[in-house]
N, C-alpha and C positions, 0 to 999 in steps of 0.2 A: 192781559197778563195778571190780572188781579187774582184769578183762581190759582195760578201758579205760585204767586207770592203767599197766598193763604196756606197752600200745601207746604211750602218751604218753612213757614213759621210753625205749622202744626207738627211736622215730622222731624225737622232739623233745627228748629228753634233759631232760625236766622231771619232777620227782617228784610234783607236785601240780597239780590244776587251779586256775585262778584265778577269783575272783568267782563268777559264776553258771554257768560252763561245765559243771560236773558235773551240776547240776540240769537244764540244757537237754538235755544228751546223754541223760540218763536218760528225759526226757519223749519225746524223739525215738525212742528205742529201744522205748518203750511204744506206738509207732505213733500218736502224737497230733499233731494240728496245733499248731504252736508259733510264737509271735511273740516275738522276742528283740531287745531294744534295749540294746545295749552301747556305751559310749562308745568313741571311737577308741582303738585300742591294747588293747581288751578281749579280743582273741583270738577273733573271731567264726568264723574259718575252721575252728578246731579243733572247733567245735560240729557240723559236718557231716562233717569228715574222719575223726574217730574212729568215728562210726556207720557210715560207708562201709566201714571196715576190719572192723568187727565183724559185718557182715551179709553174707549171700549176695546177689549181684546187683550193681546199678550205682546209684550216687548221681548224680543230674543236678543240676548247679549252673548257675544262670542269673546272669550278671554282665555289667554294661554296660562294665566297665573292661577293654579288650582287653589293655593292658599288664599288668594284675594277673593276668588269666587266664594269660598267657604265663609270668609269674614263678612263679605257683603250680604250674602244670603242670611247669615245669622243676625246681622245688624238690622236688616229689613224686617225679618220675622219678629225681632224684639220690638220694633216700632208698630207691629200689627199689620205689616204689608206682606201680602202673600207672594212668596218667591221660592223658586226651586233651583237647585244646581245639579247638573249632570256632569260629573268629572269621571276620570278613570277609576277603575276598581269597583264600580257598581255593576252588579250582574244584569244580564239582559232582561230578566223578569222584573227586576226592580226598576230598571229604566222604563220598561213598558208601563208599569204601574204609575210612575211619576208623570209620564206623558199623558196617561188617562186623566190624572189629576189636573194637568194643564188644560185639557180639553173640556172637562166638565166642572172643575172646581173653582172657577173665577179667579185664577191666578193672574198676577200682573206682570211678573218678570220670570223669564226662564234663562238661566245662565248655563252655558255649556262650553267645554273645551273644544278646540278645533278638531282634535282627533275623533270626536264623536261624529263629525260630519263625514268621516270616511266610511261610515256604515250606511249602506243604501237603505236599509229598513228604517233607520232613524230619519233619514231624509224624507222617506215616504210618509212617516208619521208626522213630521213637521209640516208637510204640505196640507194636512187636514186641520191644523191649528189656526186660530184667528189672529195671525201675527200682524201687528200694526206698525212695527218699527224693528229694523235690524241694526243693532249697535255693535260695531266692531272695535273692541278695546285693544290697546297696544297694536294699532293697525300697521305700524312699521314692520311687524313680523311677517307681513305678506310679501315684502320685497326681499330678494336675495341679497340686496345691499343694505338691508336694515339690520339693526342690532337684534340678534336672536331670531333669525329667519326660521320659519317653520313651514315646510311644504304643505302640511295639513291645512294651513290658512287658505291655500289656493282653492280649496273645496267651497269656500264661501261664495265663489262666483256661481255655484249651482243654486244657491239661495236666490240670487238675483234673477236667475232663469225661472225659478218656480214662483217667485213673488215679484213680478215685473213692476207692479204698481205700488209696492211697499217701499217707503223711503229708507235709505241706508245712511247711518251716521258713523263715519270713520273718525276715531279718536286716537291721538298720539301726543306724547310729550316732547319727543325729540326726533325729528325727521329732517334729514338734509334735503335740498331741492330735488335730487335724483330720486330719493325714497318717496317724497311727496308725489311726484309724477307717477311712480310705480303704483302707489296706493290707488290713485284716482283711476288709472288705466285698468289695473287688474280687477278692482271691485266694480268696474263698469259704471262708475258714478256719472249720471246724466245731468246736464245743466247744473253742475254742482256749485254750491255756494261755499266759498272758502272763508274760514274764520281763523286767522293766525295772529296770535299774540306774539309780539316781539320776544326774542330770547334775552333781550337786555334786562337784567335785574340791576337797576342803577343804585340800589341800596346795598348791594353786596360788594365788598372789597375783595377782589381775587388776589391772594397773596401767594407768591412762590418764593421760598427761602431755601438756599443751599446751606445746610448746617451739618455739623459732625455729631453733636449730641442732641438727638431729637427729643429725648425725654426732658432735658433741661429747657429747651425752647417751648415745648408743650406746656410745662408747668408755668413758665413766664407768661405765656398767652392766657392760660386759664385763670391765673391769679389776677391778671389785669382785667379780664372780662369774666366775672364770676357767674354769669347767667348760664342757663341750660346749654349744654354743648354735646356734640357727637364727634367721636373719633372713629374713623374707618380704617380697618386693618384687613390683611389678606386672608388670614386663617384663624381657626378657633383657638389655637394655642396662644397666639398674640393677643386675642381678646382678654383672656384670663390674666396673662402676664402684664400687659400694659395697665389693666385695671388695678392690679395689685401694686404696681410701681407708683401709680398716681395716688392711691390711698396712702402709701408710705410717704409720699411727698406732701400730704395734707390736702389732697383734692378728693372729695367724696365721689366715688365712681362705682359703676356696676358694668355688666357686660351682656351681650346678646349675640347668639349665633344659632345656626340651624340644628346643632346637635343637642340643644337643651330640650328638656321636656316642656310640654305646654304649661305646666304649673310653674316651672322655673322662668320661662319666657314671660309669663304674665306677671310674676312677682318682680322680676328685674325691670320690666317695662313700667310697672306701677311706681317703683322707687324713683324712676327718672321723671315720668310724667307728673307725679305729685311733688317733684323737686325736693325729695329727701336726699337725693344725690345730684351733683352738678353735671356729671359726665356719664354717658353710656358709650362704651367701647364696643364696636360692632363690626361684623362682616357685612357684605352686601345683602345678606338675608334680612337685614333690618331696614325698614323705611317705607315699604309699600303700604299705602293707606295711612301712614302716620302724618298727622296734621297738627303739629305743635307750633303755634305761631311765634313764640318768643325765643326760639333757638338763636343764640347769639353767634356761635362759632361752630363751624364744621372743619375738622382737621383730617387730612389724609397724610399718613406717615409712610405710605408706600405708593408707588405710582399706580394709578388705575389702568385698566386695560383698554379703555376707549374714552373719547371725549364725551360720548353720549352718557356713559356711566358716571363720569365725573360731574357733568352738568346736573344730572338728576340728583346725585348725592350731595353735591355742594349746595344745590338749590333748596335743601331742607332747612337752611337757616334764613332768617330775615323775612319770614312769611307775613309778619305783622307790619311790614313796611319800614321798620326801623333799621338803622345801619347795622350790618352784620359782616362777619368775616369768613371767607372760604379760604382756608390755608392749606397749602401743599408743601410739606417738608421733604426735601430730598438731599441726598449726598452723592458725591461723584460715583460711588460704586452702584448706585441704584439703576443706572442705565443698563449696565451689563446684566444685573440681576433681573431686571424686567424682561429683557430679551430671552434670558434663560428660563424665566418663570412662565412666560406667556407663549413664546414661539417654539422653544425646544420641546415643549410638552404637547404640541398639537399632533393628534393622531393622523397617520396617513391611512390609505385604504387597507393595506396589509395588516396593520395593527388593529384597525377597527374590526376587520373580519375575525382576527384571532380573539379579541375580547368578546365579541358576540357569540362565537362558538363556545368559548370557555364558560360564559354565563349560562348557556343552555346545559352544558355538561355539569356545571356546579349544582343546578337544580334538577338534574336528571330528566330533562325535557327531550323527548324523542323528535326526530324529523317529522314535520307535519303536525306537531302537537304544540300545546302551550298557550293557546289564545285565552286571554282573560285570567290566566293563573296569577296568583298573588303570593309573594314570599317575603319573609323578613330577610334583610340583606345587610351584611357587614362588609364594607369595602376593604378594610384592612385584612380580614380573614380571607376574603376572595383573592386579593393581591398576593398574600403570603402563600396561599396554596398553589398558585400558578406562577409565582415569582415574576409578577408584573409590576412595573413602576406605578406607584399610587396615583400621582397627579395626572399622568398621561392616561391612565386607565379611567380615572374619574371623568376626564374630558371626553373620552370615547363614549362612556355611558351617558354622559350629558347630551352628546350629539344624538345618540340613539333616542333619548328622551324627547329632544326637540323635533326629531323626525316622526315622532308618534309610534315608534317601534316598541319602545318600553315606556313606562312611566316610573320615574324615580322620585319617591317622596322622601325628603330628608327630615320629616317630622319624627318625633319620638315614637319608638316602638320597643317591645320587650325582647331582650336577648335571653334565651334559656339554655343553660348548660346542665347536662345530665351524665351521670356515670353509675353503672350497676355496682353494688357493694357486696353482693352475695354470689357464690359460684353458679355456673350455668345450670347445673342439675337442680339447684334449689329454685331457680327461676322457673324451670319447667314444672317442678312440683307446685309452685305457687299458681301457675297458670291453670293447672289441672283442677285446682280448688276454686279458682276464680275465672271461670270460662268467659264471663261477660267482658273481661279485660284482655283476653287472650289475643284478639286480633290486633289491638293497639300495641301490645308489648312485642308481638312477633314482628310487626311492621318496624318498630324501633330497632330491633335486633338485626333485621335484614338491611335496613337503611344505613345503620351505623355499626358495622361489624366489629370495630375496635372499642366499643362502648364499655367493655369490661376493664380494659387496660387504662384508657385515658378518658377524661371528660369530653363529651361531644356537644358541639353547639347545635342545638336541635331546632329544626324548622317545623313548628307546630302545624302550620298550614299544610305542608307537604305530608306529614304523618297522618293528619286527618283525612286528606284526600285519598291517600293510598289505603287507609283502613276503612274508607267509606263511612266516615262518621264526622262529627263536628269538632271544631277547635275546643269548644267548652268541655266536651267529653274527654278529649285528650288531656287538657289541663287538669281536669278533675282526677283522672287516673294518676297523673304525675304527682299530684298532691297526696293521694293515698299511698302511693309507693314510697314517697319521701317520709311520710308519717310513720310507716312501718319499717323504715330504715333499710328498704330494699335498694333504693337509689339515693345518691346525693343530687340535690336539685337546687340550682341558684337561678335567679332571674334579676336582670338589671336592664336599664334602658339606654342602649347605645346604638341600636340598629336602625336602618332605614327600611322602607318597604319598596319592593320593585314589582311592577305589574307588567306582564307580557301582553301587548295589545294585538300581536299577530302570531300566526303559526310559525314554527321554526322552518326557515328555508335557506339558512346559511348564506352562500355566495349570492344566491338570487336576491335575497333581502338587501345585502350590502351593495350589490351592483346597482340596484334601483336608486340608492341615495348617494352613491359615491361622488357624483358630479356636484352635489350640494356641498360635500366635504371639501372639495377643491376650492370652490367659491368662498366657503366659510374661512378656510385657512388664509386665502388671499386677503379677505376683508379684515381679519384679525391682525394680520401683519400691517396693513395700511392704517388701521385704527391705532395700533400701538405707536407707530411712527408719528402719527398726529399728536399723540400725548407727549412724546419725546420732543417734538418741535415746540409745543406749547411751553414746556418746562425750560428748554434750553435757550429759547429766544429771549434775550435780555434787553433788547432795544426797542420794544414795542408794548403798548398798553395791553394788559392781559384780557381785559374785557373785549377789546377789538379782536384779539386772536380767537376768542371763543365764538363771537358773533360771526366772524368770517367763515369759521368751520361750518356753521349752520346756514350759510348763504346770505348773511346780512352784512351790509357795509355801513359801519359807524364812522362818522366823520371826525367827531371830537373824542379826545381821550377821556376816560372816566374820571380821572383826577384822584382816585382813591386806591388804586391797585398798587402792588409792590413796585412796579415800574414807575408809575406816576408819582409816587412818593419820593423816589430818588431824584426826579426832576425838580422837586421843590427844595431839595437840599442845596445849600450854597456851595458852589464849586471850591472856594477857598478852604472851606472846612474839609472837603474831600482831599484836597491837596495836602493840608496839614496832617490829616489822618494817614495818608500814604507815607509821608515823611516819618511820622512816629513809628509806623510799622517797619519801615526799612531800618530805622535805628534799632528797634527791638530785635529784629532778625539778624542783625550784624553780630549779636552775642550768642544766639542760640536758635534752635528750631522750636517753633511754638504752634499750638493749635489756635483756632479762632477765639475760643473762650479765654485762653491765656493772654492773647493779644488784647482782648477787651479790657482785662484787668491792668495789663502793663501800660496801655495807651490811655486808659480811662475814657474811652470813646464809646458811644452807643453801639449796640450789636449790629444794627442795620447799616451804620456808617462804616464799621469795620468790614462787613461783608462786601459792601459796595467798593470800598478801597481795595480789598483783596482781589475782587473781580477785575478791577482796572489793572492792577499789578500783574495778574496772571495773563491778561490779554496782551500786555506789552512785554511779556517774557522777563519781567523783573524778578518775580518769585516763581517757585514751583511747589507743587504739593507732593508730599511723600506718601507711601502706602499706609502709614499710620495716621494719616490726616493732619500731619504737622506741615507747616510751611517753612521754606528756607529761601535765602537769596540765591538766585540762579548764578552759577559760576561761569 
């Protein structure tokens, strides 16, 4: 392993491997099939990148995370390591050229999305490459009971057929026992060696608090622990709003979500990583590939949709081994909100079919057409045009993305709005004098017939395709027309990009994947109920609950979670607190913060006492989150 350590030092500037990395690398180099389950932040990518550099030939990495593929390829290229990524949106000619480079250019790593394996010609090209290792990242996606199941992953089994002597390394951060067995079986791993690091993070205190004023509690926690922190929220609006509220409360904060431009993402990320701000408020778009060791606190202020998601996001604190806090704040209304937010917006087959057809109509894709077409896409405009519920529609498109039917990139792209300012006869006159622009202008007028009356959101890719020219030519003509005051022209960045990976076949397409939709909806319902059980169980160690979900049996309490802390409190204090609360409520209805002030008791002691009083029907909670004595 000396050579491996030298490479680790040379390219990653680490002196030693972490956890099970060395054993996994050694097993892979011995040409053995390997299953590796490492918690988030466990350094999974090193387990195939080092073997790739130590062996002749090419390591093939299959990953569903396009953004992570791009990041890893860029990082490897920056280090001088030859790597290539094949994701959606790359033309067949470009893919062919990149595969030529892999064959003759001494490349070490080839990353591709699972959807690429659905193309027979790509599989044929792969068979001619000197592949020495097949690494399957996020391997839980191969199981229909795994988080983010993708049928395209099933095509990986074809690789095992074509490369029977090539070792396979399956990597995941969060697999239940059932999912683990699925991975081993579906990938046909032979005489597989298992490397499983316990899910137990004994330095993380898992805290669940029922509170009415979440902002107040967040500020308390963050001021008590001023080290770098992450707050996870459910949507982009909350990112901005919570960040602003924290700043007003004296906590330096920034935010991160999928709708930001690359420049904004990098700027806000740098503010946080360089510790110019304490907190980054983020959606689940944040975190993949982030390895900041000294994160002290991760706070969720809304219920997550699964224990897998929660474990991965909570696990981004305490990677330096120091004590850290994973806090989940909830209120009584969160349970109903979660069911409405996650379950009521799950698309059924009928709704999925409707969305798929409308998507094709929106981009004027004919039946049997559309493969590899790429368009800028604004979800709000689409939903408004067809009067579709936004969140349910997004879930339907996300399902189509995970099935490989479309690829939805939520990265920054340009939204262009155009309106003609001069009469139609003047436009005709202009075209007669500028015949080289005529085809583009005519295409714009035919595609957007109301462009004289109201501004049209223009799809430059579509116009270029119809006019049989390039996007650059279209943008150049728009700039000239704007300069001559023939059109009004605005551009800003709020759109996504959507790529159609298959020809349009309407019901035939949906019928093929509808069985997976049923399983997905069942799984998401089961996963949410597991979260609700984790939050609502008040008489058991939180660490034990998490470990049991992932198939581990922990005998001892962790001693540091929110439940274990209550055990350390002396019962007489709790009794005296309950008496003080009963006395206070005999005069008025009060919320928990008011009770803290009146009783002069610590917040956790008040919450504990209130829970006891609620369970024994001594008090009840009102719709305004005030407590009163039960009559």
